[in-house]
N, CA, C and O atoms as a GROMACS GRO file, in nm:
protein
  348
    1MET      N    1   0.092  -0.119   0.006
    1MET     CA    2   0.002   0.016  -0.013
    1MET      C    3   0.095   0.114  -0.010
    1MET      O    4   0.217   0.101   0.002
    2GLN      N    5   0.023   0.224  -0.025
    2GLN     CA    6   0.099   0.391  -0.046
    2GLN      C    7   0.052   0.458   0.067
    2GLN      O    8  -0.063   0.457   0.111
    3VAL      N    9   0.162   0.523   0.115
    3VAL     CA   10   0.131   0.624   0.221
    3VAL      C   11   0.221   0.747   0.170
    3VAL      O   12   0.317   0.738   0.094
    4GLN      N   13   0.167   0.870   0.233
    4GLN     CA   14   0.267   0.985   0.222
    4GLN      C   15   0.320   1.050   0.366
    4GLN      O   16   0.240   1.073   0.457
    5LEU      N   17   0.428   1.070   0.374
    5LEU     CA   18   0.537   1.152   0.458
    5LEU      C   19   0.546   1.262   0.414
    5LEU      O   20   0.587   1.288   0.301
    6LEU      N   21   0.495   1.368   0.522
    6LEU     CA   22   0.516   1.515   0.525
    6LEU      C   23   0.637   1.560   0.643
    6LEU      O   24   0.652   1.512   0.756
    7ARG      N   25   0.706   1.656   0.582
    7ARG     CA   26   0.767   1.734   0.727
    7ARG      C   27   0.797   1.899   0.649
    7ARG      O   28   0.822   1.917   0.530
    8ALA      N   29   0.787   1.991   0.743
    8ALA     CA   30   0.785   2.128   0.679
    8ALA      C   31   0.868   2.206   0.808
    8ALA      O   32   0.877   2.172   0.926
    9TRP      N   33   0.920   2.314   0.745
    9TRP     CA   34   0.999   2.402   0.785
    9TRP      C   35   0.929   2.539   0.774
    9TRP      O   36   0.826   2.540   0.707
   10PRO      N   37   0.968   2.654   0.829
   10PRO     CA   38   0.906   2.766   0.783
   10PRO      C   39   0.885   2.839   0.633
   10PRO      O   40   0.794   2.919   0.611
   11LYS      N   41   0.972   2.802   0.547
   11LYS     CA   42   0.986   2.836   0.404
   11LYS      C   43   0.990   2.735   0.311
   11LYS      O   44   1.018   2.754   0.193
   12ARG      N   45   0.957   2.595   0.374
   12ARG     CA   46   0.999   2.481   0.284
   12ARG      C   47   0.936   2.345   0.333
   12ARG      O   48   0.917   2.339   0.455
   13ALA      N   49   0.902   2.241   0.262
   13ALA     CA   50   0.854   2.161   0.303
   13ALA      C   51   0.910   2.016   0.213
   13ALA      O   52   0.934   2.023   0.092
   14ASP      N   53   0.921   1.918   0.275
   14ASP     CA   54   0.946   1.777   0.194
   14ASP      C   55   0.794   1.697   0.187
   14ASP      O   56   0.701   1.704   0.267
   15SER      N   57   0.804   1.638   0.089
   15SER     CA   58   0.695   1.521   0.077
   15SER      C   59   0.737   1.399  -0.001
   15SER      O   60   0.792   1.413  -0.110
   16ILE      N   61   0.710   1.258   0.059
   16ILE     CA   62   0.751   1.152  -0.033
   16ILE      C   63   0.634   1.036  -0.003
   16ILE      O   64   0.581   1.006   0.103
   17LEU      N   65   0.618   0.989  -0.122
   17LEU     CA   66   0.529   0.866  -0.107
   17LEU      C   67   0.622   0.750  -0.125
   17LEU      O   68   0.710   0.726  -0.208
   18VAL      N   69   0.564   0.668   0.002
   18VAL     CA   70   0.633   0.500  -0.023
   18VAL      C   71   0.548   0.401   0.000
   18VAL      O   72   0.445   0.419   0.064
   19GLU      N   73   0.579   0.297  -0.045
   19GLU     CA   74   0.528   0.167  -0.060
   19GLU      C   75   0.571   0.104   0.066
   19GLU      O   76   0.690   0.110   0.097
   20VAL      N   77   0.480   0.040   0.147
   20VAL     CA   78   0.477  -0.040   0.260
   20VAL      C   79   0.386  -0.130   0.247
   20VAL      O   80   0.288  -0.120   0.173
   21ASN      N   81   0.424  -0.264   0.349
   21ASN     CA   82   0.353  -0.378   0.328
   21ASN      C   83   0.198  -0.356   0.413
   21ASN      O   84   0.191  -0.272   0.503
   22GLU      N   85   0.106  -0.419   0.384
   22GLU     CA   86  -0.040  -0.421   0.434
   22GLU      C   87  -0.058  -0.399   0.586
   22GLU      O   88  -0.154  -0.336   0.631
   23ASN      N   89   0.056  -0.463   0.675
   23ASN     CA   90   0.027  -0.466   0.785
   23ASN      C   91   0.138  -0.367   0.864
   23ASN      O   92   0.190  -0.375   0.975
   24ALA      N   93   0.149  -0.279   0.767
   24ALA     CA   94   0.275  -0.149   0.839
   24ALA      C   95   0.208  -0.060   0.935
   24ALA      O   96   0.092  -0.027   0.954
   25CYS      N   97   0.361  -0.025   1.008
   25CYS     CA   98   0.316   0.088   1.109
   25CYS      C   99   0.363   0.241   1.067
   25CYS      O  100   0.390   0.260   0.949
   26VAL      N  101   0.370   0.314   1.129
   26VAL     CA  102   0.443   0.426   1.146
   26VAL      C  103   0.608   0.412   1.092
   26VAL      O  104   0.668   0.460   0.996
   27ALA      N  105   0.638   0.342   1.179
   27ALA     CA  106   0.807   0.296   1.213
   27ALA      C  107   0.840   0.262   1.071
   27ALA      O  108   0.937   0.315   1.016
   28ASP      N  109   0.761   0.174   1.007
   28ASP     CA  110   0.793   0.107   0.877
   28ASP      C  111   0.803   0.201   0.756
   28ASP      O  112   0.880   0.198   0.660
   29ALA      N  113   0.691   0.296   0.792
   29ALA     CA  114   0.697   0.420   0.658
   29ALA      C  115   0.834   0.494   0.661
   29ALA      O  116   0.902   0.529   0.565
   30LEU      N  117   0.855   0.508   0.787
   30LEU     CA  118   0.963   0.627   0.822
   30LEU      C  119   1.099   0.557   0.803
   30LEU      O  120   1.198   0.629   0.791
   31ALA      N  121   1.112   0.427   0.798
   31ALA     CA  122   1.245   0.337   0.756
   31ALA      C  123   1.242   0.333   0.610
   31ALA      O  124   1.346   0.341   0.545
   32ALA      N  125   1.134   0.322   0.559
   32ALA     CA  126   1.126   0.333   0.380
   32ALA      C  127   1.142   0.450   0.330
   32ALA      O  128   1.176   0.459   0.212
   33ALA      N  129   1.122   0.558   0.404
   33ALA     CA  130   1.166   0.707   0.345
   33ALA      C  131   1.312   0.733   0.371
   33ALA      O  132   1.382   0.812   0.306
   34ASN      N  133   1.351   0.658   0.474
   34ASN     CA  134   1.497   0.696   0.544
   34ASN      C  135   1.466   0.854   0.633
   34ASN      O  136   1.538   0.953   0.628
   35TRP      N  137   1.374   0.844   0.688
   35TRP     CA  138   1.341   0.967   0.778
   35TRP      C  139   1.320   0.899   0.909
   35TRP      O  140   1.279   0.784   0.924
   36GLN      N  141   1.357   0.992   1.011
   36GLN     CA  142   1.337   0.966   1.147
   36GLN      C  143   1.306   1.072   1.255
   36GLN      O  144   1.320   1.189   1.219
   37LEU      N  145   1.264   1.048   1.389
   37LEU     CA  146   1.249   1.177   1.461
   37LEU      C  147   1.402   1.180   1.506
   37LEU      O  148   1.493   1.097   1.504
   38ASP      N  149   1.384   1.365   1.562
   38ASP     CA  150   1.533   1.338   1.606
   38ASP      C  151   1.525   1.492   1.675
   38ASP      O  152   1.404   1.512   1.682
   39ALA      N  153   1.586   1.595   1.723
   39ALA     CA  154   1.582   1.691   1.771
   39ALA      C  155   1.504   1.800   1.725
   39ALA      O  156   1.470   1.886   1.806
   40GLU      N  157   1.474   1.809   1.619
   40GLU     CA  158   1.395   1.883   1.520
   40GLU      C  159   1.250   1.834   1.500
   40GLU      O  160   1.156   1.913   1.509
   41PHE      N  161   1.232   1.706   1.472
   41PHE     CA  162   1.106   1.659   1.437
   41PHE      C  163   1.091   1.574   1.553
   41PHE      O  164   1.172   1.482   1.563
   42VAL      N  165   0.988   1.592   1.659
   42VAL     CA  166   0.995   1.546   1.764
   42VAL      C  167   0.859   1.471   1.781
   42VAL      O  168   0.863   1.405   1.885
   43ALA      N  169   0.756   1.461   1.724
   43ALA     CA  170   0.608   1.405   1.711
   43ALA      C  171   0.580   1.363   1.565
   43ALA      O  172   0.635   1.402   1.462
   44ILE      N  173   0.463   1.256   1.587
   44ILE     CA  174   0.421   1.218   1.462
   44ILE      C  175   0.271   1.218   1.477
   44ILE      O  176   0.216   1.190   1.584
   45ALA      N  177   0.200   1.255   1.355
   45ALA     CA  178   0.047   1.272   1.346
   45ALA      C  179   0.028   1.202   1.216
   45ALA      O  180   0.104   1.204   1.119
   46VAL      N  181  -0.095   1.135   1.231
   46VAL     CA  182  -0.155   1.084   1.101
   46VAL      C  183  -0.280   1.159   1.060
   46VAL      O  184  -0.377   1.156   1.135
   47PHE      N  185  -0.284   1.225   0.948
   47PHE     CA  186  -0.407   1.303   0.928
   47PHE      C  187  -0.418   1.413   1.028
   47PHE      O  188  -0.528   1.467   1.029
   48GLY      N  189  -0.328   1.459   1.112
   48GLY     CA  190  -0.372   1.580   1.204
   48GLY      C  191  -0.383   1.515   1.342
   48GLY      O  192  -0.405   1.598   1.431
   49VAL      N  193  -0.370   1.372   1.388
   49VAL     CA  194  -0.423   1.309   1.475
   49VAL      C  195  -0.292   1.217   1.540
   49VAL      O  196  -0.242   1.120   1.482
   50ALA      N  197  -0.255   1.261   1.654
   50ALA     CA  198  -0.125   1.237   1.715
   50ALA      C  199  -0.135   1.076   1.706
   50ALA      O  200  -0.235   1.007   1.723
   51ALA      N  201   0.014   1.029   1.668
   51ALA     CA  202   0.035   0.890   1.642
   51ALA      C  203   0.147   0.841   1.714
   51ALA      O  204   0.211   0.932   1.765
   52GLN      N  205   0.195   0.718   1.738
   52GLN     CA  206   0.293   0.643   1.783
   52GLN      C  207   0.369   0.574   1.652
   52GLN      O  208   0.319   0.560   1.541
   53ALA      N  209   0.515   0.533   1.698
   53ALA     CA  210   0.580   0.468   1.586
   53ALA      C  211   0.487   0.302   1.556
   53ALA      O  212   0.497   0.230   1.457
   54ASP      N  213   0.412   0.283   1.660
   54ASP     CA  214   0.364   0.148   1.646
   54ASP      C  215   0.206   0.151   1.572
   54ASP      O  216   0.147   0.050   1.534
   55THR      N  217   0.156   0.288   1.563
   55THR     CA  218   0.033   0.299   1.484
   55THR      C  219   0.022   0.238   1.357
   55THR      O  220   0.101   0.261   1.265
   56ARG      N  221  -0.094   0.144   1.349
   56ARG     CA  222  -0.084   0.098   1.218
   56ARG      C  223  -0.170   0.187   1.126
   56ARG      O  224  -0.265   0.257   1.160
   57LEU      N  225  -0.110   0.169   0.991
   57LEU     CA  226  -0.141   0.263   0.852
   57LEU      C  227  -0.235   0.170   0.781
   57LEU      O  228  -0.234   0.049   0.797
   58HIS      N  229  -0.335   0.249   0.682
   58HIS     CA  230  -0.430   0.219   0.613
   58HIS      C  231  -0.397   0.273   0.477
   58HIS      O  232  -0.327   0.374   0.482
   59PRO      N  233  -0.425   0.237   0.372
   59PRO     CA  234  -0.379   0.281   0.233
   59PRO      C  235  -0.402   0.421   0.224
   59PRO      O  236  -0.514   0.453   0.264
   60GLY      N  237  -0.334   0.511   0.185
   60GLY     CA  238  -0.352   0.635   0.162
   60GLY      C  239  -0.309   0.730   0.260
   60GLY      O  240  -0.281   0.846   0.229
   61ASP      N  241  -0.302   0.684   0.384
   61ASP     CA  242  -0.250   0.781   0.494
   61ASP      C  243  -0.147   0.874   0.473
   61ASP      O  244  -0.060   0.854   0.388
   62ARG      N  245  -0.150   0.986   0.553
   62ARG     CA  246  -0.040   1.098   0.516
   62ARG      C  247   0.051   1.097   0.674
   62ARG      O  248  -0.030   1.117   0.765
   63ILE      N  249   0.132   1.086   0.705
   63ILE     CA  250   0.196   1.083   0.813
   63ILE      C  251   0.299   1.208   0.815
   63ILE      O  252   0.397   1.227   0.743
   64GLU      N  253   0.248   1.283   0.915
   64GLU     CA  254   0.324   1.397   0.941
   64GLU      C  255   0.411   1.417   1.047
   64GLU      O  256   0.372   1.408   1.163
   65LEU      N  257   0.571   1.455   1.007
   65LEU     CA  258   0.664   1.464   1.114
   65LEU      C  259   0.631   1.623   1.181
   65LEU      O  260   0.622   1.714   1.099
   66LEU      N  261   0.617   1.651   1.304
   66LEU     CA  262   0.587   1.770   1.375
   66LEU      C  263   0.707   1.810   1.446
   66LEU      O  264   0.784   1.734   1.504
   67ARG      N  265   0.715   1.946   1.434
   67ARG     CA  266   0.824   2.029   1.502
   67ARG      C  267   0.769   2.055   1.648
   67ARG      O  268   0.649   2.049   1.675
   68ALA      N  269   0.857   2.081   1.728
   68ALA     CA  270   0.859   2.137   1.867
   68ALA      C  271   0.770   2.291   1.862
   68ALA      O  272   0.801   2.373   1.775
   69LEU      N  273   0.696   2.311   1.931
   69LEU     CA  274   0.630   2.433   1.909
   69LEU      C  275   0.737   2.556   1.975
   69LEU      O  276   0.800   2.531   2.078
   70ILE      N  277   0.744   2.646   1.928
   70ILE     CA  278   0.835   2.764   1.928
   70ILE      C  279   0.784   2.844   2.074
   70ILE      O  280   0.858   2.872   2.168
   71ILE      N  281   0.615   2.878   2.064
   71ILE     CA  282   0.590   2.956   2.189
   71ILE      C  283   0.441   2.874   2.186
   71ILE      O  284   0.386   2.822   2.090
   72ASP      N  285   0.395   2.882   2.328
   72ASP     CA  286   0.274   2.839   2.335
   72ASP      C  287   0.169   2.899   2.263
   72ASP      O  288   0.187   3.019   2.243
   73PRO      N  289   0.043   2.840   2.208
   73PRO     CA  290  -0.033   2.918   2.096
   73PRO      C  291  -0.141   3.015   2.196
   73PRO      O  292  -0.195   3.110   2.141
   74LYS      N  293  -0.162   2.996   2.304
   74LYS     CA  294  -0.233   3.079   2.371
   74LYS      C  295  -0.146   3.216   2.416
   74LYS      O  296  -0.186   3.333   2.414
   75GLN      N  297  -0.024   3.168   2.454
   75GLN     CA  298   0.056   3.302   2.467
   75GLN      C  299   0.064   3.355   2.344
   75GLN      O  300   0.024   3.472   2.343
   76ALA      N  301   0.106   3.312   2.228
   76ALA     CA  302   0.105   3.394   2.081
   76ALA      C  303  -0.041   3.463   2.080
   76ALA      O  304  -0.043   3.584   2.060
   77ARG      N  305  -0.141   3.408   2.097
   77ARG     CA  306  -0.258   3.496   2.069
   77ARG      C  307  -0.266   3.588   2.169
   77ARG      O  308  -0.303   3.698   2.128
   78ARG      N  309  -0.240   3.581   2.314
   78ARG     CA  310  -0.224   3.727   2.382
   78ARG      C  311  -0.154   3.831   2.324
   78ARG      O  312  -0.197   3.946   2.330
   79LEU      N  313  -0.012   3.789   2.248
   79LEU     CA  314   0.063   3.901   2.255
   79LEU      C  315   0.000   3.961   2.092
   79LEU      O  316   0.014   4.077   2.055
   80ARG      N  317  -0.055   3.874   2.026
   80ARG     CA  318  -0.116   3.923   1.911
   80ARG      C  319  -0.242   4.035   1.961
   80ARG      O  320  -0.257   4.144   1.906
   81ALA      N  321  -0.318   3.992   2.063
   81ALA     CA  322  -0.417   4.100   2.077
   81ALA      C  323  -0.364   4.213   2.161
   81ALA      O  324  -0.445   4.305   2.170
   82GLU      N  325  -0.244   4.233   2.229
   82GLU     CA  326  -0.194   4.319   2.292
   82GLU      C  327  -0.142   4.426   2.168
   82GLU      O  328  -0.148   4.549   2.172
   83ARG      N  329  -0.101   4.360   2.081
   83ARG     CA  330  -0.016   4.430   1.946
   83ARG      C  331  -0.136   4.485   1.893
   83ARG      O  332  -0.114   4.590   1.833
   84ALA      N  333  -0.240   4.453   1.895
   84ALA     CA  334  -0.386   4.481   1.784
   84ALA      C  335  -0.441   4.607   1.894
   84ALA      O  336  -0.501   4.697   1.836
   85LYS      N  337  -0.427   4.624   2.043
   85LYS     CA  338  -0.472   4.719   2.122
   85LYS      C  339  -0.392   4.847   2.084
   85LYS      O  340  -0.443   4.958   2.072
   86ARG      N  341  -0.280   4.822   2.071
   86ARG     CA  342  -0.187   4.926   2.080
   86ARG      C  343  -0.174   4.990   1.942
   86ARG      O  344  -0.091   5.079   1.923
   87ARG      N  345  -0.252   4.948   1.848
   87ARG     CA  346  -0.266   5.016   1.701
   87ARG      C  347  -0.372   5.125   1.720
   87ARG      O  348  -0.405   5.195   1.625
   0.00000   0.00000   0.00000
């Protein structure tokens, strides 16, 4: 079966389609793409839902390698609201 892997940076993204066995898990797809979790990519999602290396895959799944958050989303919203008030 075929699955897609994605990883992204602020101004660039990589995407690759890989062929894996019917009973494959996320770790198998990462190995097929020669990608891995590291200091930059710290989590995995399948179609935006948190996943683990042993999560079973289905044909056409999209596996996303996720980077760590730079700032808490709530704090970022507060900062944007403060900036908007000052204008």
